[in-house]
N, CA, C and O atoms as a DFTB+ gen file, in Angstrom:
420 C
 N C O
     1  1       0.768      -1.244      -0.072
     2  2      -0.036      -0.026       0.034
     3  2       1.054       1.187      -0.041
     4  3       2.105       1.222       0.598
     5  1       0.622       2.090      -0.878
     6  2       1.471       3.214      -1.029
     7  2       1.051       4.224       0.121
     8  3      -0.120       4.366       0.473
     9  1       2.091       4.889       0.653
    10  2       1.930       6.163       1.608
    11  2       1.325       7.332       1.110
    12  3       1.740       7.815       0.056
    13  1       0.304       7.903       1.792
    14  2      -0.229       9.224       1.304
    15  2       0.705      10.371       1.325
    16  3       1.459      10.522       2.286
    17  1       0.700      11.102       0.430
    18  2       1.704      12.349       0.276
    19  2       0.779      13.583      -0.176
    20  3      -0.334      13.392      -0.667
    21  1       1.349      14.932       0.038
    22  2       0.630      16.062      -0.303
    23  2       1.842      16.530      -1.112
    24  3       3.022      16.477      -0.763
    25  1       1.275      17.051      -2.388
    26  2       1.973      17.791      -3.085
    27  2       1.754      19.196      -3.351
    28  3       0.604      19.634      -3.375
    29  1       2.806      19.977      -3.562
    30  2       2.603      21.543      -3.855
    31  2       2.912      21.939      -5.152
    32  3       3.875      21.391      -5.687
    33  1       2.305      22.758      -5.744
    34  2       2.473      23.301      -7.096
    35  2       2.043      24.769      -7.137
    36  3       0.914      25.073      -6.750
    37  1       2.962      25.757      -7.625
    38  2       2.378      27.216      -7.644
    39  2       2.409      27.339      -9.195
    40  3       3.103      26.912     -10.117
    41  1       1.301      28.144      -9.029
    42  2       0.890      28.447     -10.540
    43  2       0.850      29.987     -10.799
    44  3       0.656      30.656      -9.784
    45  1       1.007      30.723     -12.057
    46  2       1.052      31.881     -12.015
    47  2      -0.391      32.489     -12.172
    48  3      -0.496      33.696     -11.953
    49  1      -1.542      31.760     -12.537
    50  2      -2.972      32.483     -12.741
    51  2      -3.836      31.356     -12.221
    52  3      -3.486      30.176     -12.223
    53  1      -4.868      31.766     -11.823
    54  2      -6.143      30.873     -11.506
    55  2      -6.376      30.102     -12.397
    56  3      -6.383      28.901     -12.127
    57  1      -6.656      30.571     -13.820
    58  2      -6.932      29.748     -14.946
    59  2      -6.053      28.671     -15.061
    60  3      -6.613      27.584     -15.205
    61  1      -4.585      28.664     -15.034
    62  2      -3.669      27.700     -14.945
    63  2      -3.876      26.628     -13.910
    64  3      -3.845      25.414     -14.113
    65  1      -4.091      27.253     -12.769
    66  2      -4.357      26.330     -11.367
    67  2      -5.481      25.524     -11.650
    68  3      -5.330      24.320     -11.442
    69  1      -6.714      25.958     -12.132
    70  2      -7.762      25.283     -12.426
    71  2      -7.598      24.251     -13.501
    72  3      -8.123      23.144     -13.378
    73  1      -6.853      24.594     -14.602
    74  2      -6.901      23.548     -15.461
    75  2      -5.713      22.468     -15.215
    76  3      -5.772      21.385     -15.798
    77  1      -4.650      22.770     -14.356
    78  2      -3.781      21.632     -13.981
    79  2      -4.611      20.709     -12.803
    80  3      -4.609      19.489     -12.639
    81  1      -5.107      21.464     -12.276
    82  2      -6.074      20.467     -10.944
    83  2      -6.776      19.696     -11.761
    84  3      -6.774      18.485     -11.546
    85  1      -7.465      20.193     -12.783
    86  2      -8.628      19.458     -13.682
    87  2      -7.863      18.127     -14.089
    88  3      -8.163      16.978     -13.766
    89  1      -6.830      18.545     -14.855
    90  2      -5.958      17.521     -15.672
    91  2      -5.429      16.428     -14.424
    92  3      -5.683      15.230     -14.546
    93  1      -4.831      16.841     -13.467
    94  2      -4.532      15.736     -12.470
    95  2      -5.685      14.909     -11.840
    96  3      -5.474      13.762     -11.445
    97  1      -6.758      15.426     -11.761
    98  2      -8.060      14.627     -11.585
    99  2      -8.776      14.006     -12.301
   100  3      -9.494      13.092     -11.896
   101  1      -8.699      14.431     -13.617
   102  2      -9.250      13.806     -14.550
   103  2      -8.501      12.382     -14.940
   104  3      -9.131      11.438     -15.415
   105  1      -7.237      12.349     -14.709
   106  2      -6.503      11.394     -14.804
   107  2      -6.386      10.400     -13.614
   108  3      -5.631       9.435     -13.738
   109  1      -7.048      10.572     -12.541
   110  2      -7.097       9.998     -11.289
   111  2      -5.721       9.822     -10.648
   112  3      -5.368       8.805     -10.052
   113  1      -4.865      11.085     -10.860
   114  2      -3.653      10.876     -10.159
   115  2      -3.649      11.487      -8.926
   116  3      -2.612      11.519      -8.265
   117  1      -4.963      12.112      -8.421
   118  2      -4.805      12.714      -6.990
   119  2      -6.370      12.656      -6.719
   120  3      -7.226      12.759      -7.597
   121  1      -6.656      12.437      -5.070
   122  2      -7.993      12.310      -4.708
   123  2      -8.506      13.733      -4.590
   124  3      -9.707      13.990      -4.670
   125  1      -7.643      14.580      -4.412
   126  2      -8.194      16.160      -4.118
   127  2      -7.121      17.209      -4.648
   128  3      -5.910      17.021      -4.530
   129  1      -7.462      17.890      -5.009
   130  2      -6.811      19.251      -5.203
   131  2      -7.205      20.668      -4.687
   132  3      -8.231      21.216      -5.089
   133  1      -6.521      21.138      -3.956
   134  2      -7.154      22.616      -3.329
   135  2      -6.326      23.690      -4.031
   136  3      -5.102      23.593      -4.113
   137  1      -6.969      24.648      -4.501
   138  2      -6.535      25.980      -5.167
   139  2      -6.380      26.921      -3.990
   140  3      -7.419      27.265      -3.428
   141  1      -5.306      27.350      -3.571
   142  2      -5.235      28.327      -2.635
   143  2      -4.892      29.702      -3.495
   144  3      -3.965      29.675      -4.304
   145  1      -5.647      30.866      -3.300
   146  2      -5.503      31.925      -4.039
   147  2      -4.632      33.158      -2.882
   148  3      -4.671      33.139      -1.651
   149  1      -4.068      33.916      -3.565
   150  2      -3.406      34.911      -2.726
   151  2      -2.029      34.695      -2.052
   152  3      -1.552      35.226      -1.050
   153  1      -1.523      33.747      -2.908
   154  2       0.130      33.426      -2.318
   155  2       0.799      34.495      -2.892
   156  3       0.453      34.944      -3.985
   157  1       1.893      35.023      -2.138
   158  2       2.696      35.963      -2.591
   159  2       4.078      35.493      -2.330
   160  3       4.442      35.474      -1.154
   161  1       4.940      35.093      -3.301
   162  2       5.923      34.364      -3.451
   163  2       7.187      35.318      -3.675
   164  3       7.169      36.159      -4.574
   165  1       8.165      35.177      -2.918
   166  2       9.553      35.967      -2.977
   167  2      10.437      34.945      -3.272
   168  3      10.356      33.879      -2.662
   169  1      11.388      35.155      -4.247
   170  2      12.305      33.837      -4.623
   171  2      13.584      34.545      -5.516
   172  3      13.557      35.645      -6.068
   173  1      14.451      33.789      -5.489
   174  2      15.623      34.032      -6.529
   175  2      15.198      33.323      -7.810
   176  3      14.762      32.172      -7.832
   177  1      15.378      34.186      -8.982
   178  2      15.419      33.783     -10.045
   179  2      16.135      34.452     -11.179
   180  3      15.954      35.637     -11.458
   181  1      17.103      33.511     -11.943
   182  2      18.008      34.140     -12.868
   183  2      18.905      35.328     -12.121
   184  3      18.905      36.514     -12.451
   185  1      19.686      34.720     -11.015
   186  2      20.612      35.810     -10.156
   187  2      20.005      36.980      -9.542
   188  3      20.727      37.702      -8.854
   189  1      18.636      37.300      -9.714
   190  2      17.943      38.201      -9.024
   191  2      16.719      37.855      -8.084
   192  3      16.016      36.859      -8.250
   193  1      16.539      38.806      -7.059
   194  2      15.249      38.559      -6.256
   195  2      14.255      39.084      -6.997
   196  3      14.371      40.168      -7.570
   197  1      13.074      38.265      -7.047
   198  2      11.873      38.387      -7.784
   199  2      10.711      38.068      -6.676
   200  3      10.834      37.488      -5.597
   201  1       9.550      38.627      -7.282
   202  2       8.247      38.209      -6.442
   203  2       7.085      38.108      -7.558
   204  3       7.079      38.798      -8.578
   205  1       6.100      37.152      -7.222
   206  2       5.041      37.079      -7.992
   207  2       4.022      36.854      -7.061
   208  3       4.296      36.429      -5.939
   209  1       2.666      37.136      -7.471
   210  2       1.334      36.765      -7.108
   211  2       1.018      35.564      -7.630
   212  3       1.018      35.465      -8.857
   213  1       0.661      34.328      -6.753
   214  2       0.447      32.941      -7.400
   215  2      -0.768      32.176      -6.685
   216  3      -1.499      32.644      -5.812
   217  1      -0.823      30.751      -7.316
   218  2      -1.932      30.380      -6.678
   219  2      -1.384      28.882      -6.423
   220  3      -0.736      28.290      -7.286
   221  1      -1.685      28.338      -5.211
   222  2      -0.916      27.121      -4.920
   223  2      -2.028      25.882      -4.926
   224  3      -3.110      25.826      -4.343
   225  1      -1.421      24.970      -5.735
   226  2      -2.091      23.806      -5.614
   227  2      -1.797      22.803      -4.236
   228  3      -0.649      22.723      -3.798
   229  1      -2.640      22.243      -3.758
   230  2      -2.352      21.524      -2.630
   231  2      -2.896      19.956      -3.070
   232  3      -4.102      19.714      -3.042
   233  1      -2.149      19.178      -3.374
   234  2      -2.527      17.966      -4.062
   235  2      -2.393      16.675      -3.223
   236  3      -1.318      16.358      -2.716
   237  1      -3.479      15.968      -3.098
   238  2      -3.280      14.945      -2.040
   239  2      -3.417      13.274      -2.986
   240  3      -4.451      13.010      -3.599
   241  1      -2.627      12.631      -2.962
   242  2      -2.317      11.541      -3.601
   243  2      -1.313      10.489      -2.958
   244  3      -0.837      10.750      -1.853
   245  1      -1.037       9.529      -3.489
   246  2       0.111       8.725      -3.095
   247  2       1.360       8.688      -3.571
   248  3       1.594       9.089      -4.711
   249  1       2.433       8.150      -2.677
   250  2       3.552       7.949      -3.183
   251  2       3.794       7.492      -4.683
   252  3       4.536       8.022      -5.510
   253  1       2.999       6.394      -4.825
   254  2       3.120       5.765      -6.150
   255  2       2.654       6.666      -7.308
   256  3       3.008       6.288      -8.425
   257  1       1.897       7.827      -7.234
   258  2       1.577       8.744      -8.368
   259  2       2.255       9.815      -8.489
   260  3       2.079      10.608      -9.414
   261  1       3.187       9.977      -7.483
   262  2       4.191      11.293      -7.446
   263  2       4.897      11.322      -9.105
   264  3       4.920      12.398      -9.703
   265  1       5.330      10.337      -9.616
   266  2       6.100      10.338     -10.797
   267  2       5.119      11.006     -12.036
   268  3       5.405      11.949     -12.774
   269  1       3.992      10.274     -12.009
   270  2       2.869      10.520     -13.302
   271  2       2.455      12.213     -13.012
   272  3       2.475      13.032     -13.930
   273  1       2.080      12.579     -11.575
   274  2       1.765      13.978     -11.306
   275  2       2.623      14.873     -11.917
   276  3       2.285      15.745     -12.717
   277  1       4.049      14.575     -11.416
   278  2       5.383      15.523     -11.751
   279  2       5.347      15.554     -13.491
   280  3       5.581      16.571     -14.143
   281  1       5.020      14.281     -14.051
   282  2       5.314      14.401     -15.683
   283  2       4.232      15.394     -16.074
   284  3       4.534      16.414     -16.693
   285  1       3.062      15.140     -15.752
   286  2       1.768      15.803     -16.036
   287  2       1.900      17.243     -15.964
   288  3       1.540      17.906     -16.937
   289  1       2.418      17.871     -14.831
   290  2       2.471      19.047     -14.350
   291  2       3.644      19.675     -15.050
   292  3       3.504      20.861     -15.349
   293  1       4.900      19.021     -15.398
   294  2       5.835      19.537     -16.188
   295  2       5.381      19.877     -17.552
   296  3       5.606      20.985     -18.039
   297  1       4.794      19.015     -18.127
   298  2       4.333      18.894     -19.395
   299  2       3.450      20.249     -19.716
   300  3       3.583      20.979     -20.698
   301  1       2.496      20.395     -18.609
   302  2       1.510      21.484     -18.936
   303  2       1.765      22.871     -18.276
   304  3       1.020      23.846     -18.379
   305  1       2.680      22.821     -17.734
   306  2       2.790      24.066     -16.869
   307  2       3.462      25.237     -17.441
   308  3       4.368      25.042     -18.251
   309  1       3.106      26.499     -17.098
   310  2       3.685      27.689     -18.038
   311  2       5.194      28.083     -17.427
   312  3       5.841      28.847     -18.143
   313  1       5.619      27.788     -16.586
   314  2       7.016      28.051     -15.841
   315  2       7.909      27.080     -16.466
   316  3       7.631      25.897     -16.665
   317  1       8.991      27.661     -16.756
   318  2      10.434      26.925     -17.166
   319  2      10.916      25.964     -16.138
   320  3      11.462      24.908     -16.458
   321  1      10.675      26.400     -14.637
   322  2      10.826      25.505     -13.574
   323  2       9.790      25.521     -12.734
   324  3       9.886      26.164     -11.689
   325  1       8.695      24.859     -13.027
   326  2       7.732      24.747     -11.963
   327  2       8.083      24.301     -10.618
   328  3       8.846      23.347     -10.465
   329  1       7.658      24.828      -9.796
   330  2       7.882      24.031      -7.988
   331  2       6.718      22.655      -8.277
   332  3       5.582      22.735      -8.744
   333  1       7.345      21.623      -7.891
   334  2       6.675      20.703      -8.026
   335  2       7.214      19.882      -6.655
   336  3       8.254      19.227      -6.724
   337  1       6.533      19.951      -5.558
   338  2       7.430      19.031      -4.441
   339  2       6.315      18.131      -3.713
   340  3       5.121      18.310      -3.952
   341  1       6.691      17.320      -2.965
   342  2       5.851      16.335      -2.297
   343  2       6.624      15.991      -1.020
   344  3       7.836      15.819      -0.895
   345  1       5.448      15.915       0.094
   346  2       5.892      15.609       1.157
   347  2       5.111      14.324       1.909
   348  3       3.978      14.045       1.518
   349  1       5.534      13.786       2.657
   350  2       4.606      12.586       3.111
   351  2       3.738      12.930       4.174
   352  3       4.003      13.860       4.936
   353  1       2.657      12.195       4.279
   354  2       1.605      12.417       5.408
   355  2       1.998      11.668       6.431
   356  3       1.773      10.480       6.202
   357  1       2.543      11.883       7.574
   358  2       3.058      11.172       8.693
   359  2       1.751      10.357       9.337
   360  3       1.698       9.151       9.576
   361  1       0.834      11.244       9.526
   362  2      -0.382      10.588      10.219
   363  2      -1.302      11.507      10.047
   364  3      -1.057      12.713      10.007
   365  1      -2.750      10.850       9.902
   366  2      -3.845      11.602       9.525
   367  2      -5.075      10.750      10.058
   368  3      -4.914       9.722      10.715
   369  1      -6.426      11.314       9.689
   370  2      -7.575      10.471      10.015
   371  2      -7.658       9.245       9.003
   372  3      -7.834       9.388       7.792
   373  1      -7.523       8.135       9.593
   374  2      -7.748       6.866       8.962
   375  2      -8.494       6.837       7.876
   376  3      -7.938       6.430       6.857
   377  1      -9.890       7.240       7.794
   378  2     -10.805       6.986       6.900
   379  2     -10.331       7.982       5.669
   380  3     -10.345       7.553       4.516
   381  1      -9.963       9.167       5.929
   382  2      -9.358      10.076       4.897
   383  2      -8.207       9.541       4.201
   384  3      -8.102       9.760       2.994
   385  1      -7.381       8.904       4.781
   386  2      -6.233       8.538       4.162
   387  2      -6.479       7.203       3.370
   388  3      -5.759       6.961       2.401
   389  1      -7.408       6.382       3.723
   390  2      -8.001       5.439       2.901
   391  2      -8.847       5.877       1.689
   392  3      -8.981       5.209       0.664
   393  1      -9.339       6.944       1.905
   394  2     -10.242       7.477       0.620
   395  2      -9.171       7.956      -0.468
   396  3      -9.340       7.739      -1.667
   397  1      -8.106       8.593       0.023
   398  2      -7.105       8.885      -0.770
   399  2      -6.489       7.829      -1.637
   400  3      -6.154       8.027      -2.805
   401  1      -6.359       6.669      -0.978
   402  2      -5.543       5.605      -1.648
   403  2      -6.660       4.869      -2.789
   404  3      -6.437       4.433      -3.918
   405  1      -7.713       4.920      -2.135
   406  2      -8.836       4.269      -3.050
   407  2      -9.029       5.238      -4.402
   408  3      -9.217       4.796      -5.536
   409  1      -8.952       6.520      -4.077
   410  2      -9.451       7.564      -5.258
   411  2      -8.621       7.509      -6.254
   412  3      -9.081       7.873      -7.337
   413  1      -7.246       7.075      -6.217
   414  2      -6.199       7.055      -7.171
   415  2      -5.901       5.647      -7.510
   416  3      -4.822       5.414      -8.056
   417  1      -6.854       4.519      -7.214
   418  2      -6.355       3.104      -7.805
   419  2      -6.890       3.121      -9.198
   420  3      -6.686       2.167      -9.949
């Protein structure tokens, strides 16, 4: 059984966030994707400090699906270097974690 993970992907527009969320869900690569608006990002880019207003995808899936999610996001994302990171869910409500696993089978 694959452990559940949470993925984070920032997007440059609400429409891009919605499109990526829909693509991930349609292919059953995640059980749920939240879109968090109003993210103010500050970062280094091409040797200079930069900032952007972004939308954050919070993707609930399994470790077994991270490669496929990464490939899909990379192929469809507008950024040259999109943020695509995953972190394990150490613990959580048992039925919710079961729902994640069952949703992506």
